[in-house]
PyMOL Python script that loads the backbone (N, CA, C, O; Angstrom):
from pymol import cmd

cmd.read_pdbstr("""\
ATOM      1  N   MET A   1       0.830  -1.187   0.000  1.00  0.00           N
ATOM      2  CA  MET A   1       0.000   0.000   0.000  1.00  0.00           C
ATOM      3  C   MET A   1       0.872   1.247   0.000  1.00  0.00           C
ATOM      4  O   MET A   1       1.995   1.244   0.506  1.00  0.00           O
ATOM      5  N   GLY A   2       0.332   2.307  -0.576  1.00  0.00           N
ATOM      6  CA  GLY A   2       1.049   3.576  -0.623  1.00  0.00           C
ATOM      7  C   GLY A   2       0.889   4.364   0.662  1.00  0.00           C
ATOM      8  O   GLY A   2       0.086   4.019   1.529  1.00  0.00           O
ATOM      9  N   ASP A   3       1.657   5.411   0.764  1.00  0.00           N
ATOM     10  CA  ASP A   3       1.575   6.297   1.922  1.00  0.00           C
ATOM     11  C   ASP A   3       0.324   7.160   1.846  1.00  0.00           C
ATOM     12  O   ASP A   3      -0.147   7.498   0.760  1.00  0.00           O
ATOM     13  N   VAL A   4      -0.200   7.508   2.996  1.00  0.00           N
ATOM     14  CA  VAL A   4      -1.353   8.404   3.069  1.00  0.00           C
ATOM     15  C   VAL A   4      -0.888   9.813   2.726  1.00  0.00           C
ATOM     16  O   VAL A   4       0.076  10.308   3.310  1.00  0.00           O
ATOM     17  N   GLU A   5      -1.562  10.454   1.790  1.00  0.00           N
ATOM     18  CA  GLU A   5      -1.207  11.815   1.397  1.00  0.00           C
ATOM     19  C   GLU A   5      -2.176  12.841   1.947  1.00  0.00           C
ATOM     20  O   GLU A   5      -1.823  14.011   2.093  1.00  0.00           O
ATOM     21  N   LEU A   6      -3.386  12.420   2.252  1.00  0.00           N
ATOM     22  CA  LEU A   6      -4.412  13.381   2.631  1.00  0.00           C
ATOM     23  C   LEU A   6      -5.448  12.718   3.528  1.00  0.00           C
ATOM     24  O   LEU A   6      -5.925  11.621   3.237  1.00  0.00           O
ATOM     25  N   VAL A   7      -5.788  13.386   4.608  1.00  0.00           N
ATOM     26  CA  VAL A   7      -6.871  12.958   5.489  1.00  0.00           C
ATOM     27  C   VAL A   7      -7.809  14.148   5.625  1.00  0.00           C
ATOM     28  O   VAL A   7      -7.372  15.265   5.899  1.00  0.00           O
ATOM     29  N   ILE A   8      -9.094  13.902   5.433  1.00  0.00           N
ATOM     30  CA  ILE A   8     -10.071  14.987   5.501  1.00  0.00           C
ATOM     31  C   ILE A   8     -11.092  14.678   6.583  1.00  0.00           C
ATOM     32  O   ILE A   8     -11.638  13.576   6.647  1.00  0.00           O
ATOM     33  N   MET A   9     -11.340  15.671   7.435  1.00  0.00           N
ATOM     34  CA  MET A   9     -12.370  15.549   8.461  1.00  0.00           C
ATOM     35  C   MET A   9     -13.423  16.611   8.171  1.00  0.00           C
ATOM     36  O   MET A   9     -13.096  17.768   7.907  1.00  0.00           O
ATOM     37  N   LEU A  10     -14.669  16.214   8.223  1.00  0.00           N
ATOM     38  CA  LEU A  10     -15.764  17.130   7.953  1.00  0.00           C
ATOM     39  C   LEU A  10     -16.638  17.223   9.192  1.00  0.00           C
ATOM     40  O   LEU A  10     -17.055  16.204   9.743  1.00  0.00           O
ATOM     41  N   THR A  11     -16.912  18.435   9.625  1.00  0.00           N
ATOM     42  CA  THR A  11     -17.810  18.628  10.763  1.00  0.00           C
ATOM     43  C   THR A  11     -18.955  19.530  10.330  1.00  0.00           C
ATOM     44  O   THR A  11     -18.747  20.582   9.726  1.00  0.00           O
ATOM     45  N   LEU A  12     -20.157  19.100  10.648  1.00  0.00           N
ATOM     46  CA  LEU A  12     -21.361  19.867  10.346  1.00  0.00           C
ATOM     47  C   LEU A  12     -22.249  19.872  11.576  1.00  0.00           C
ATOM     48  O   LEU A  12     -22.165  18.977  12.418  1.00  0.00           O
ATOM     49  N   GLY A  13     -23.091  20.871  11.676  1.00  0.00           N
ATOM     50  CA  GLY A  13     -24.019  20.963  12.791  1.00  0.00           C
ATOM     51  C   GLY A  13     -25.061  19.852  12.756  1.00  0.00           C
ATOM     52  O   GLY A  13     -25.317  19.258  11.709  1.00  0.00           O
ATOM     53  N   ALA A  14     -25.654  19.582  13.907  1.00  0.00           N
ATOM     54  CA  ALA A  14     -26.646  18.512  14.032  1.00  0.00           C
ATOM     55  C   ALA A  14     -27.854  18.735  13.121  1.00  0.00           C
ATOM     56  O   ALA A  14     -28.509  17.774  12.718  1.00  0.00           O
ATOM     57  N   ASP A  15     -28.148  19.974  12.800  1.00  0.00           N
ATOM     58  CA  ASP A  15     -29.309  20.286  11.965  1.00  0.00           C
ATOM     59  C   ASP A  15     -29.003  20.243  10.467  1.00  0.00           C
ATOM     60  O   ASP A  15     -29.841  20.646   9.660  1.00  0.00           O
ATOM     61  N   GLU A  16     -27.846  19.774  10.092  1.00  0.00           N
ATOM     62  CA  GLU A  16     -27.431  19.752   8.688  1.00  0.00           C
ATOM     63  C   GLU A  16     -27.974  18.562   7.903  1.00  0.00           C
ATOM     64  O   GLU A  16     -27.819  18.517   6.682  1.00  0.00           O
ATOM     65  N   GLY A  17     -28.600  17.609   8.563  1.00  0.00           N
ATOM     66  CA  GLY A  17     -29.176  16.467   7.849  1.00  0.00           C
ATOM     67  C   GLY A  17     -28.134  15.689   7.074  1.00  0.00           C
ATOM     68  O   GLY A  17     -27.108  15.286   7.621  1.00  0.00           O
ATOM     69  N   ILE A  18     -28.408  15.480   5.781  1.00  0.00           N
ATOM     70  CA  ILE A  18     -27.482  14.686   4.955  1.00  0.00           C
ATOM     71  C   ILE A  18     -26.514  15.561   4.153  1.00  0.00           C
ATOM     72  O   ILE A  18     -25.920  15.098   3.180  1.00  0.00           O
ATOM     73  N   ASN A  19     -26.359  16.799   4.552  1.00  0.00           N
ATOM     74  CA  ASN A  19     -25.434  17.686   3.831  1.00  0.00           C
ATOM     75  C   ASN A  19     -24.023  17.132   3.774  1.00  0.00           C
ATOM     76  O   ASN A  19     -23.295  17.405   2.820  1.00  0.00           O
ATOM     77  N   HIS A  20     -23.616  16.353   4.781  1.00  0.00           N
ATOM     78  CA  HIS A  20     -22.264  15.783   4.757  1.00  0.00           C
ATOM     79  C   HIS A  20     -22.069  14.895   3.537  1.00  0.00           C
ATOM     80  O   HIS A  20     -20.979  14.850   2.965  1.00  0.00           O
ATOM     81  N   VAL A  21     -23.118  14.191   3.138  1.00  0.00           N
ATOM     82  CA  VAL A  21     -23.037  13.328   1.961  1.00  0.00           C
ATOM     83  C   VAL A  21     -22.836  14.183   0.707  1.00  0.00           C
ATOM     84  O   VAL A  21     -22.032  13.840  -0.159  1.00  0.00           O
ATOM     85  N   LYS A  22     -23.559  15.280   0.616  1.00  0.00           N
ATOM     86  CA  LYS A  22     -23.432  16.175  -0.536  1.00  0.00           C
ATOM     87  C   LYS A  22     -22.035  16.788  -0.605  1.00  0.00           C
ATOM     88  O   LYS A  22     -21.431  16.865  -1.674  1.00  0.00           O
ATOM     89  N   VAL A  23     -21.532  17.222   0.552  1.00  0.00           N
ATOM     90  CA  VAL A  23     -20.204  17.844   0.582  1.00  0.00           C
ATOM     91  C   VAL A  23     -19.129  16.826   0.211  1.00  0.00           C
ATOM     92  O   VAL A  23     -18.246  17.128  -0.591  1.00  0.00           O
ATOM     93  N   PHE A  24     -19.193  15.623   0.787  1.00  0.00           N
ATOM     94  CA  PHE A  24     -18.199  14.600   0.448  1.00  0.00           C
ATOM     95  C   PHE A  24     -18.296  14.205  -1.022  1.00  0.00           C
ATOM     96  O   PHE A  24     -17.279  13.923  -1.655  1.00  0.00           O
ATOM     97  N   SER A  25     -19.498  14.182  -1.565  1.00  0.00           N
ATOM     98  CA  SER A  25     -19.676  13.861  -2.979  1.00  0.00           C
ATOM     99  C   SER A  25     -18.999  14.913  -3.860  1.00  0.00           C
ATOM    100  O   SER A  25     -18.287  14.570  -4.804  1.00  0.00           O
ATOM    101  N   GLN A  26     -19.221  16.182  -3.553  1.00  0.00           N
ATOM    102  CA  GLN A  26     -18.570  17.264  -4.304  1.00  0.00           C
ATOM    103  C   GLN A  26     -17.053  17.181  -4.171  1.00  0.00           C
ATOM    104  O   GLN A  26     -16.317  17.338  -5.146  1.00  0.00           O
ATOM    105  N   LEU A  27     -16.608  16.935  -2.957  1.00  0.00           N
ATOM    106  CA  LEU A  27     -15.173  16.862  -2.698  1.00  0.00           C
ATOM    107  C   LEU A  27     -14.533  15.705  -3.461  1.00  0.00           C
ATOM    108  O   LEU A  27     -13.446  15.852  -4.018  1.00  0.00           O
ATOM    109  N   ALA A  28     -15.200  14.566  -3.486  1.00  0.00           N
ATOM    110  CA  ALA A  28     -14.670  13.408  -4.212  1.00  0.00           C
ATOM    111  C   ALA A  28     -14.510  13.733  -5.694  1.00  0.00           C
ATOM    112  O   ALA A  28     -13.511  13.362  -6.310  1.00  0.00           O
ATOM    113  N   ARG A  29     -15.494  14.423  -6.265  1.00  0.00           N
ATOM    114  CA  ARG A  29     -15.402  14.804  -7.679  1.00  0.00           C
ATOM    115  C   ARG A  29     -14.255  15.789  -7.907  1.00  0.00           C
ATOM    116  O   ARG A  29     -13.561  15.708  -8.920  1.00  0.00           O
ATOM    117  N   LYS A  30     -14.056  16.703  -6.986  1.00  0.00           N
ATOM    118  CA  LYS A  30     -12.970  17.684  -7.123  1.00  0.00           C
ATOM    119  C   LYS A  30     -11.601  17.030  -6.989  1.00  0.00           C
ATOM    120  O   LYS A  30     -10.667  17.399  -7.701  1.00  0.00           O
ATOM    121  N   LEU A  31     -11.472  16.060  -6.081  1.00  0.00           N
ATOM    122  CA  LEU A  31     -10.172  15.438  -5.827  1.00  0.00           C
ATOM    123  C   LEU A  31      -9.639  14.661  -7.024  1.00  0.00           C
ATOM    124  O   LEU A  31      -8.446  14.366  -7.092  1.00  0.00           O
ATOM    125  N   VAL A  32     -10.509  14.330  -7.961  1.00  0.00           N
ATOM    126  CA  VAL A  32     -10.073  13.661  -9.185  1.00  0.00           C
ATOM    127  C   VAL A  32      -9.293  14.636 -10.070  1.00  0.00           C
ATOM    128  O   VAL A  32      -8.458  14.224 -10.875  1.00  0.00           O
ATOM    129  N   ASN A  33      -9.573  15.922  -9.913  1.00  0.00           N
ATOM    130  CA  ASN A  33      -8.947  16.966 -10.717  1.00  0.00           C
ATOM    131  C   ASN A  33      -7.539  17.273 -10.194  1.00  0.00           C
ATOM    132  O   ASN A  33      -7.360  17.669  -9.042  1.00  0.00           O
ATOM    133  N   LYS A  34      -6.552  17.082 -11.064  1.00  0.00           N
ATOM    134  CA  LYS A  34      -5.153  17.277 -10.668  1.00  0.00           C
ATOM    135  C   LYS A  34      -4.878  18.705 -10.200  1.00  0.00           C
ATOM    136  O   LYS A  34      -4.162  18.901  -9.219  1.00  0.00           O
ATOM    137  N   ASN A  35      -5.433  19.700 -10.882  1.00  0.00           N
ATOM    138  CA  ASN A  35      -5.201  21.098 -10.496  1.00  0.00           C
ATOM    139  C   ASN A  35      -5.764  21.396  -9.106  1.00  0.00           C
ATOM    140  O   ASN A  35      -5.146  22.118  -8.324  1.00  0.00           O
ATOM    141  N   PHE A  36      -6.930  20.841  -8.806  1.00  0.00           N
ATOM    142  CA  PHE A  36      -7.518  21.039  -7.482  1.00  0.00           C
ATOM    143  C   PHE A  36      -6.625  20.417  -6.405  1.00  0.00           C
ATOM    144  O   PHE A  36      -6.359  21.035  -5.374  1.00  0.00           O
ATOM    145  N   ARG A  37      -6.166  19.189  -6.659  1.00  0.00           N
ATOM    146  CA  ARG A  37      -5.282  18.524  -5.689  1.00  0.00           C
ATOM    147  C   ARG A  37      -4.004  19.320  -5.479  1.00  0.00           C
ATOM    148  O   ARG A  37      -3.551  19.479  -4.345  1.00  0.00           O
ATOM    149  N   GLN A  38      -3.421  19.820  -6.557  1.00  0.00           N
ATOM    150  CA  GLN A  38      -2.198  20.614  -6.434  1.00  0.00           C
ATOM    151  C   GLN A  38      -2.448  21.877  -5.614  1.00  0.00           C
ATOM    152  O   GLN A  38      -1.622  22.255  -4.783  1.00  0.00           O
ATOM    153  N   SER A  39      -3.576  22.523  -5.846  1.00  0.00           N
ATOM    154  CA  SER A  39      -3.920  23.720  -5.067  1.00  0.00           C
ATOM    155  C   SER A  39      -4.102  23.376  -3.600  1.00  0.00           C
ATOM    156  O   SER A  39      -3.682  24.129  -2.721  1.00  0.00           O
ATOM    157  N   LEU A  40      -4.724  22.249  -3.340  1.00  0.00           N
ATOM    158  CA  LEU A  40      -4.949  21.811  -1.964  1.00  0.00           C
ATOM    159  C   LEU A  40      -3.623  21.543  -1.256  1.00  0.00           C
ATOM    160  O   LEU A  40      -3.422  21.979  -0.122  1.00  0.00           O
ATOM    161  N   PHE A  41      -2.729  20.833  -1.919  1.00  0.00           N
ATOM    162  CA  PHE A  41      -1.438  20.520  -1.309  1.00  0.00           C
ATOM    163  C   PHE A  41      -0.522  21.745  -1.209  1.00  0.00           C
ATOM    164  O   PHE A  41       0.379  21.777  -0.371  1.00  0.00           O
ATOM    165  N   ALA A  42      -0.746  22.734  -2.046  1.00  0.00           N
ATOM    166  CA  ALA A  42       0.075  23.946  -2.016  1.00  0.00           C
ATOM    167  C   ALA A  42      -0.370  24.928  -0.934  1.00  0.00           C
ATOM    168  O   ALA A  42       0.359  25.864  -0.607  1.00  0.00           O
ATOM    169  N   ALA A  43      -1.553  24.718  -0.384  1.00  0.00           N
ATOM    170  CA  ALA A  43      -2.063  25.626   0.651  1.00  0.00           C
ATOM    171  C   ALA A  43      -1.141  25.587   1.868  1.00  0.00           C
ATOM    172  O   ALA A  43      -0.705  24.517   2.294  1.00  0.00           O
ATOM    173  N   ASN A  44      -0.852  26.757   2.417  1.00  0.00           N
ATOM    174  CA  ASN A  44       0.106  26.867   3.520  1.00  0.00           C
ATOM    175  C   ASN A  44      -0.499  26.727   4.906  1.00  0.00           C
ATOM    176  O   ASN A  44       0.208  26.428   5.869  1.00  0.00           O
ATOM    177  N   ASP A  45      -1.803  26.942   5.010  1.00  0.00           N
ATOM    178  CA  ASP A  45      -2.422  26.895   6.334  1.00  0.00           C
ATOM    179  C   ASP A  45      -3.907  26.563   6.213  1.00  0.00           C
ATOM    180  O   ASP A  45      -4.446  26.459   5.112  1.00  0.00           O
ATOM    181  N   ALA A  46      -4.550  26.401   7.351  1.00  0.00           N
ATOM    182  CA  ALA A  46      -5.962  26.013   7.385  1.00  0.00           C
ATOM    183  C   ALA A  46      -6.847  27.054   6.708  1.00  0.00           C
ATOM    184  O   ALA A  46      -7.812  26.700   6.031  1.00  0.00           O
ATOM    185  N   ASP A  47      -6.528  28.331   6.885  1.00  0.00           N
ATOM    186  CA  ASP A  47      -7.337  29.387   6.268  1.00  0.00           C
ATOM    187  C   ASP A  47      -7.289  29.305   4.743  1.00  0.00           C
ATOM    188  O   ASP A  47      -8.296  29.537   4.074  1.00  0.00           O
ATOM    189  N   SER A  48      -6.139  28.983   4.205  1.00  0.00           N
ATOM    190  CA  SER A  48      -6.000  28.843   2.754  1.00  0.00           C
ATOM    191  C   SER A  48      -6.797  27.652   2.238  1.00  0.00           C
ATOM    192  O   SER A  48      -7.428  27.725   1.184  1.00  0.00           O
ATOM    193  N   ILE A  49      -6.763  26.564   2.983  1.00  0.00           N
ATOM    194  CA  ILE A  49      -7.531  25.377   2.601  1.00  0.00           C
ATOM    195  C   ILE A  49      -9.022  25.688   2.655  1.00  0.00           C
ATOM    196  O   ILE A  49      -9.763  25.339   1.736  1.00  0.00           O
ATOM    197  N   LEU A  50      -9.461  26.339   3.718  1.00  0.00           N
ATOM    198  CA  LEU A  50     -10.872  26.691   3.854  1.00  0.00           C
ATOM    199  C   LEU A  50     -11.313  27.619   2.726  1.00  0.00           C
ATOM    200  O   LEU A  50     -12.404  27.451   2.182  1.00  0.00           O
ATOM    201  N   ALA A  51     -10.489  28.584   2.374  1.00  0.00           N
ATOM    202  CA  ALA A  51     -10.818  29.498   1.273  1.00  0.00           C
ATOM    203  C   ALA A  51     -10.963  28.734  -0.042  1.00  0.00           C
ATOM    204  O   ALA A  51     -11.874  29.007  -0.824  1.00  0.00           O
ATOM    205  N   LEU A  52     -10.073  27.785  -0.284  1.00  0.00           N
ATOM    206  CA  LEU A  52     -10.148  26.971  -1.493  1.00  0.00           C
ATOM    207  C   LEU A  52     -11.431  26.153  -1.508  1.00  0.00           C
ATOM    208  O   LEU A  52     -12.133  26.110  -2.518  1.00  0.00           O
ATOM    209  N   LEU A  53     -11.736  25.505  -0.389  1.00  0.00           N
ATOM    210  CA  LEU A  53     -12.951  24.687  -0.318  1.00  0.00           C
ATOM    211  C   LEU A  53     -14.204  25.537  -0.494  1.00  0.00           C
ATOM    212  O   LEU A  53     -15.141  25.124  -1.178  1.00  0.00           O
ATOM    213  N   LYS A  54     -14.231  26.714   0.114  1.00  0.00           N
ATOM    214  CA  LYS A  54     -15.393  27.598  -0.035  1.00  0.00           C
ATOM    215  C   LYS A  54     -15.565  28.046  -1.484  1.00  0.00           C
ATOM    216  O   LYS A  54     -16.689  28.207  -1.960  1.00  0.00           O
ATOM    217  N   ALA A  55     -14.456  28.245  -2.178  1.00  0.00           N
ATOM    218  CA  ALA A  55     -14.520  28.671  -3.576  1.00  0.00           C
ATOM    219  C   ALA A  55     -14.961  27.543  -4.504  1.00  0.00           C
ATOM    220  O   ALA A  55     -15.595  27.794  -5.530  1.00  0.00           O
ATOM    221  N   GLU A  56     -14.632  26.313  -4.151  1.00  0.00           N
ATOM    222  CA  GLU A  56     -14.858  25.180  -5.048  1.00  0.00           C
ATOM    223  C   GLU A  56     -16.094  24.345  -4.723  1.00  0.00           C
ATOM    224  O   GLU A  56     -16.631  23.669  -5.601  1.00  0.00           O
ATOM    225  N   LEU A  57     -16.546  24.386  -3.480  1.00  0.00           N
ATOM    226  CA  LEU A  57     -17.674  23.541  -3.059  1.00  0.00           C
ATOM    227  C   LEU A  57     -18.864  24.396  -2.646  1.00  0.00           C
ATOM    228  O   LEU A  57     -18.713  25.557  -2.268  1.00  0.00           O
ATOM    229  N   THR A  58     -20.044  23.804  -2.725  1.00  0.00           N
ATOM    230  CA  THR A  58     -21.247  24.483  -2.247  1.00  0.00           C
ATOM    231  C   THR A  58     -21.689  23.803  -0.966  1.00  0.00           C
ATOM    232  O   THR A  58     -22.086  22.638  -0.981  1.00  0.00           O
ATOM    233  N   PHE A  59     -21.622  24.515   0.123  1.00  0.00           N
ATOM    234  CA  PHE A  59     -22.101  23.948   1.394  1.00  0.00           C
ATOM    235  C   PHE A  59     -22.635  25.011   2.292  1.00  0.00           C
ATOM    236  O   PHE A  59     -23.080  24.716   3.402  1.00  0.00           O
TER     237      PHE A  59
END
""", "prot")
cmd.dss("prot")
cmd.show_as("cartoon", "prot")
cmd.util.cbc("prot")
cmd.orient("prot")
């Protein structure tokens, strides 16, 4: 097996219903894109990652 490159944790409020499924679905589609992955790995801090996710995902 290869080394782990990325671990993602998603937290949503109790009133969010199945939104976690929608967010993970969008994220899975984005992670297939090489440019998105490169941008994600190039992010220097949590704020940069959050900004990227907010720009690319609808949640």
